[in-house]
Legacy VTK file of the C-alpha trace (Angstrom):
# vtk DataFile Version 3.0
C-alpha trace
ASCII
DATASET POLYDATA
POINTS 397 float
22.768 -22.179 -18.676
20.367 -19.245 -18.539
20.563 -15.942 -20.344
19.731 -12.668 -18.623
19.166 -9.076 -19.594
21.443 -7.107 -17.252
22.005 -3.457 -16.409
25.242 -2.285 -14.799
25.303 1.246 -13.348
28.964 1.042 -12.375
30.659 4.265 -13.323
27.463 6.329 -13.634
28.254 8.256 -10.453
24.703 8.177 -9.104
24.450 9.922 -5.695
22.928 8.063 -2.720
19.124 8.239 -2.501
18.067 11.357 -0.618
14.892 9.721 0.690
14.690 6.201 2.237
13.187 3.603 -0.066
12.031 1.266 2.752
10.564 2.096 6.175
12.790 2.506 9.208
11.730 2.982 12.800
10.349 6.447 13.533
8.313 8.092 16.258
4.809 6.677 16.073
5.763 3.489 14.224
5.057 1.214 17.153
2.264 0.698 19.634
4.445 -0.334 22.546
1.805 -1.036 25.190
0.114 -4.051 23.667
0.757 -6.464 20.824
-1.181 -5.911 17.610
-3.249 -8.445 15.694
-0.011 -9.844 14.265
0.483 -11.873 17.457
-1.859 -14.690 16.424
-0.399 -15.361 12.987
3.194 -14.971 14.166
2.616 -17.829 16.591
0.495 -19.900 14.202
1.572 -23.483 13.440
0.950 -22.652 9.762
3.827 -20.145 9.723
7.579 -20.571 9.398
9.865 -17.518 9.618
13.118 -16.926 7.720
15.668 -14.138 7.428
14.431 -13.369 3.895
11.482 -14.331 1.708
13.769 -15.975 -0.870
14.630 -18.730 1.615
10.954 -19.257 2.448
10.424 -19.578 -1.302
13.094 -22.286 -1.490
11.134 -24.422 0.943
7.838 -23.673 -0.819
9.337 -24.834 -4.124
10.912 -27.888 -2.525
7.671 -28.945 -0.817
5.839 -28.713 -4.164
8.379 -30.946 -5.899
10.124 -28.249 -7.915
13.469 -29.586 -9.091
13.389 -33.329 -8.723
9.671 -33.460 -9.529
9.585 -31.055 -12.436
9.866 -27.468 -13.679
8.453 -24.265 -12.182
6.211 -21.822 -14.028
7.386 -18.314 -13.165
6.226 -14.890 -14.434
8.352 -13.366 -17.182
8.601 -10.096 -15.243
10.492 -10.972 -12.073
13.334 -10.198 -9.746
16.203 -12.652 -9.407
15.060 -13.592 -5.895
12.089 -15.375 -7.470
14.392 -17.511 -9.630
17.280 -18.206 -7.249
15.428 -20.742 -5.047
14.455 -22.839 -8.071
17.977 -22.647 -9.489
19.274 -23.691 -6.076
17.069 -26.804 -6.330
18.343 -27.582 -9.827
14.939 -26.925 -11.385
14.071 -26.003 -14.939
12.206 -22.709 -15.323
9.343 -22.024 -17.713
8.422 -18.345 -18.100
4.777 -17.503 -18.641
3.644 -14.329 -20.450
1.912 -11.360 -18.844
-0.556 -8.751 -19.997
0.249 -5.027 -19.713
-1.460 -4.914 -16.288
0.900 -7.745 -15.191
-1.892 -10.292 -14.988
-1.053 -13.780 -16.321
-2.025 -14.495 -19.913
-4.011 -17.619 -19.104
-4.869 -18.502 -22.706
-1.207 -18.299 -23.674
-0.376 -20.410 -20.622
-2.803 -23.114 -21.740
-1.379 -23.119 -25.244
2.200 -23.358 -23.974
1.308 -26.235 -21.675
0.330 -28.304 -24.688
3.754 -27.827 -26.261
6.916 -29.814 -25.827
8.820 -30.016 -22.572
8.342 -31.432 -19.108
5.083 -30.661 -17.355
5.522 -28.062 -14.573
4.707 -29.102 -11.032
4.147 -25.597 -9.576
3.252 -22.065 -10.640
4.367 -18.883 -8.889
1.729 -16.125 -8.899
3.074 -12.719 -7.906
0.781 -10.030 -6.497
2.825 -7.141 -7.898
3.087 -3.964 -5.801
0.455 -5.266 -3.370
-2.347 -5.458 -5.964
-4.372 -8.665 -6.053
-3.984 -10.912 -9.086
-6.918 -12.927 -10.538
-6.441 -15.798 -8.119
-9.598 -17.737 -9.010
-8.717 -17.880 -12.711
-5.162 -18.995 -12.014
-6.309 -21.499 -9.383
-8.729 -23.091 -11.866
-5.903 -23.417 -14.386
-3.670 -25.051 -11.772
-6.361 -27.479 -10.619
-7.197 -28.524 -14.173
-3.537 -29.304 -14.823
-2.527 -30.755 -11.423
-0.117 -27.873 -10.753
0.551 -26.546 -7.249
-0.113 -22.816 -6.826
2.380 -20.780 -4.795
1.345 -17.190 -4.052
4.152 -14.665 -3.954
2.995 -12.032 -1.453
6.423 -10.403 -1.139
4.802 -7.129 -2.265
1.851 -7.523 0.118
1.039 -6.747 3.711
0.239 -10.407 4.281
-2.062 -10.822 7.300
-3.299 -14.420 6.975
-5.862 -14.151 9.781
-7.424 -10.958 8.414
-10.163 -10.435 5.839
-8.010 -10.261 2.693
-7.873 -13.282 0.388
-4.295 -12.586 -0.639
-2.079 -15.581 0.065
-4.912 -17.896 1.111
-5.650 -19.726 -2.147
-2.332 -21.319 -3.029
-0.800 -24.366 -1.408
1.813 -22.026 0.049
2.267 -18.299 0.409
5.598 -16.498 0.717
5.916 -12.962 2.085
8.646 -10.438 2.954
7.570 -8.528 6.093
10.685 -6.325 6.102
9.292 -4.480 3.071
6.365 -3.236 5.172
7.528 -3.233 8.781
10.333 -1.021 10.195
12.655 -4.019 10.571
15.979 -5.199 9.149
15.005 -8.637 7.898
12.184 -11.114 7.723
10.540 -13.658 5.435
7.614 -15.992 5.988
6.279 -19.257 4.576
2.577 -19.866 5.167
0.943 -23.257 4.575
-2.696 -23.365 3.421
-5.321 -26.105 3.187
-3.479 -28.728 5.166
-0.162 -28.293 3.339
2.748 -29.363 5.498
5.711 -27.232 6.461
9.283 -28.503 6.069
10.402 -30.880 8.800
13.646 -28.981 9.273
13.144 -25.868 11.393
14.927 -22.520 11.259
17.360 -21.401 13.966
18.422 -18.161 15.650
21.044 -15.980 13.903
23.209 -16.272 17.056
23.847 -13.981 20.021
26.465 -11.817 18.310
24.230 -11.163 15.304
21.279 -10.447 17.599
23.286 -7.831 19.526
24.549 -6.248 16.321
20.991 -6.188 15.032
19.740 -4.314 18.088
22.553 -1.756 17.778
21.878 -1.225 14.060
18.168 -0.861 14.728
18.745 1.731 17.466
21.198 3.663 15.295
18.801 3.620 12.370
15.977 4.892 14.579
18.107 7.813 15.798
19.086 9.024 12.317
17.036 11.912 10.989
16.898 11.920 7.208
16.944 15.527 5.981
14.409 16.546 3.381
16.133 17.639 0.154
15.789 21.290 -0.724
13.437 22.576 -3.394
16.347 23.877 -5.479
18.233 20.575 -5.652
19.682 19.970 -9.113
20.872 16.650 -10.532
24.328 15.393 -9.697
26.472 15.516 -12.837
28.922 12.641 -13.423
32.612 13.519 -13.397
34.643 13.394 -16.593
35.954 9.961 -15.581
32.433 8.600 -15.153
29.981 7.364 -17.768
26.699 9.069 -18.554
24.930 5.791 -19.381
25.029 2.386 -17.754
25.873 -0.845 -19.532
22.850 -2.784 -20.751
23.399 -6.189 -22.329
23.118 -9.967 -22.060
24.975 -12.410 -19.862
24.835 -16.130 -19.166
24.796 -17.842 -15.788
24.327 -21.336 -14.418
23.987 -20.487 -10.716
22.119 -18.277 -8.284
22.654 -14.529 -8.046
24.970 -12.864 -5.531
21.953 -12.125 -3.304
21.358 -15.797 -2.469
23.428 -17.219 0.393
23.087 -20.954 0.940
24.163 -20.606 4.566
21.188 -18.354 5.384
18.494 -20.784 4.263
17.640 -21.964 7.760
18.091 -18.713 9.691
15.201 -16.986 11.466
14.746 -13.208 11.515
16.454 -11.237 14.265
14.594 -11.191 17.569
14.367 -7.388 17.419
12.712 -7.674 13.990
10.119 -10.123 15.301
9.457 -7.854 18.296
9.021 -4.777 16.080
6.651 -6.648 13.769
4.602 -7.685 16.768
4.254 -4.084 17.973
3.881 -2.180 14.710
0.787 0.005 14.446
-0.853 -1.764 11.502
-3.661 0.755 11.118
-1.213 3.637 10.786
0.916 1.635 8.338
-2.073 0.960 6.073
-3.497 4.495 6.183
-0.225 6.247 5.429
0.798 3.924 2.599
-2.566 4.336 0.926
-2.441 8.116 1.378
1.056 8.334 -0.116
0.000 6.192 -3.047
-2.954 8.512 -3.670
-0.539 11.468 -3.608
1.560 9.804 -6.307
-1.480 9.131 -8.497
-2.570 12.757 -8.228
0.968 14.067 -8.850
1.556 12.144 -12.110
-1.930 12.588 -13.568
-1.579 14.654 -16.705
2.220 14.603 -16.744
3.873 13.885 -20.087
6.042 10.831 -20.709
4.645 8.716 -17.862
1.555 7.109 -16.347
0.609 5.195 -13.230
0.451 1.471 -13.944
-2.378 1.190 -11.402
-4.186 4.541 -11.064
-6.935 2.990 -8.917
-6.194 1.574 -5.471
-8.763 -1.048 -4.388
-10.008 -0.670 -0.842
-8.541 -3.973 0.351
-5.030 -3.462 -1.072
-2.051 -1.953 0.759
0.630 -0.827 -1.724
4.283 -1.769 -1.496
5.609 0.708 -4.072
4.174 3.085 -6.643
4.705 1.643 -10.176
5.317 4.355 -12.782
5.620 3.619 -16.492
7.945 6.040 -18.255
8.443 6.673 -21.965
12.151 7.479 -22.178
14.271 5.536 -19.675
17.459 6.515 -21.498
16.949 10.070 -20.164
14.283 10.075 -17.432
15.671 7.176 -15.393
19.117 8.761 -15.289
17.816 12.208 -14.360
15.760 10.797 -11.487
18.732 8.816 -10.192
20.999 11.859 -10.423
18.456 13.908 -8.474
18.692 11.362 -5.654
15.205 9.920 -6.151
15.194 6.331 -4.816
14.280 4.569 -8.047
14.124 0.791 -8.189
13.414 -1.313 -11.244
13.809 -4.959 -12.230
16.363 -4.544 -15.006
18.137 -7.860 -14.338
15.708 -10.507 -15.623
15.880 -13.759 -17.563
15.372 -13.574 -21.302
11.853 -14.600 -22.344
9.462 -14.167 -25.264
7.173 -11.859 -23.259
7.159 -8.323 -24.768
5.668 -6.826 -21.591
8.524 -8.101 -19.438
11.095 -6.929 -21.981
9.639 -3.412 -21.960
8.941 -3.144 -18.241
12.475 -4.073 -17.158
13.600 -0.561 -18.118
10.330 1.384 -18.411
8.606 0.443 -15.134
9.946 2.309 -12.104
9.275 1.405 -8.474
8.930 4.510 -6.285
8.545 4.549 -2.471
5.211 5.144 -0.751
5.955 3.638 2.676
4.452 4.842 5.931
7.557 6.577 7.313
7.850 9.138 4.515
7.153 12.630 5.816
4.899 15.125 4.086
7.935 17.179 3.087
9.676 14.129 1.616
6.601 13.150 -0.385
6.300 16.720 -1.664
9.938 16.686 -2.792
9.570 13.284 -4.454
6.448 14.160 -6.422
7.797 17.609 -7.346
11.090 16.163 -8.603
9.380 13.471 -10.670
7.110 16.124 -12.180
10.106 18.292 -13.131
11.959 15.393 -14.736
8.958 14.096 -16.668
8.182 17.609 -17.913
11.769 18.047 -19.113
12.433 20.952 -16.764
15.462 19.385 -15.068
17.150 18.590 -18.378
16.429 22.090 -19.714
17.773 23.728 -16.580
21.221 22.195 -16.986
21.655 22.502 -20.746
LINES 1 398
397 0 1 2 3 4 5 6 7 8 9 10 11 12 13 14 15 16 17 18 19 20 21 22 23 24 25 26 27 28 29 30 31 32 33 34 35 36 37 38 39 40 41 42 43 44 45 46 47 48 49 50 51 52 53 54 55 56 57 58 59 60 61 62 63 64 65 66 67 68 69 70 71 72 73 74 75 76 77 78 79 80 81 82 83 84 85 86 87 88 89 90 91 92 93 94 95 96 97 98 99 100 101 102 103 104 105 106 107 108 109 110 111 112 113 114 115 116 117 118 119 120 121 122 123 124 125 126 127 128 129 130 131 132 133 134 135 136 137 138 139 140 141 142 143 144 145 146 147 148 149 150 151 152 153 154 155 156 157 158 159 160 161 162 163 164 165 166 167 168 169 170 171 172 173 174 175 176 177 178 179 180 181 182 183 184 185 186 187 188 189 190 191 192 193 194 195 196 197 198 199 200 201 202 203 204 205 206 207 208 209 210 211 212 213 214 215 216 217 218 219 220 221 222 223 224 225 226 227 228 229 230 231 232 233 234 235 236 237 238 239 240 241 242 243 244 245 246 247 248 249 250 251 252 253 254 255 256 257 258 259 260 261 262 263 264 265 266 267 268 269 270 271 272 273 274 275 276 277 278 279 280 281 282 283 284 285 286 287 288 289 290 291 292 293 294 295 296 297 298 299 300 301 302 303 304 305 306 307 308 309 310 311 312 313 314 315 316 317 318 319 320 321 322 323 324 325 326 327 328 329 330 331 332 333 334 335 336 337 338 339 340 341 342 343 344 345 346 347 348 349 350 351 352 353 354 355 356 357 358 359 360 361 362 363 364 365 366 367 368 369 370 371 372 373 374 375 376 377 378 379 380 381 382 383 384 385 386 387 388 389 390 391 392 393 394 395 396
């Protein structure tokens, strides 16, 4: 039985996001005349493709002995998709503490390892928001304690044959291409240093699902998302709706509703693999980095918030823009009611880590993907600035 902090927004009356949170196919997304550099790693014998990264993670955990062999060390700040595969395997979970920059607290890890309990067989290292973690330090810890390192590159543009070190130090790497490419699904398991892939292969979703996938993809590509107007005010909940969500504790013995056992051996849709193969990677990287820089500039000097990572290293391609806010009980709700696509990990397992406890409600994930237009970015940054400055709240009082 595990205990979770949970947030339930049912009844809050939040409007749909007015800007897409993930990339969809737009003019210029693809280079249709020749495959990109993704061709080599997509056909590599080191790669195995899944419909979602969580199912790739299940196999990574299984191949490292998680479950029958022993517990998994997992970061205290996490999404449920990082826990579900281990729970599926019947594994015990040990949560390791993080520093305010989300780097592992190695000294605390060493101290905890000397305590009571079964010795973990694997450690999951998450490169949050596409920013590289201190791999060498964590790898030394794992080698000294005979623990397998699994790199979670779900927030990374993982290109295993490129120059970046991300995902190349652990025994396995797991990534979620659909978070970066204009596709509907996709997860990948990458084996490093002679590690073997599971003997059981993945299979096609089936002809009907493939056809439906093509139709959804074409429909999505034809939809033009309007840019919200400058004068947009927050949506106010009706009298029958609540002004605050429900935040509390719950207990669970199984996986979350997002984990489907029947999808564990399913490959991504063929149209998703084709789009990944033809995506203009250079454009993707340039635009994401430019949008991230726009966010950093927009929030600099604003009250009640700060960028978790104000500096973007040259080699990193961001997944989202992480913004720490001071007053989630007001600012989170105002942003949601304005239609800003705010994500946060507010459904996490209870741990002793104060950073994880704070960040579950105070750390917002804001979009910076390559398909955002200049007008959409301007609206997003302007709206966040108004909310953080208290101007939206004042305008409706």
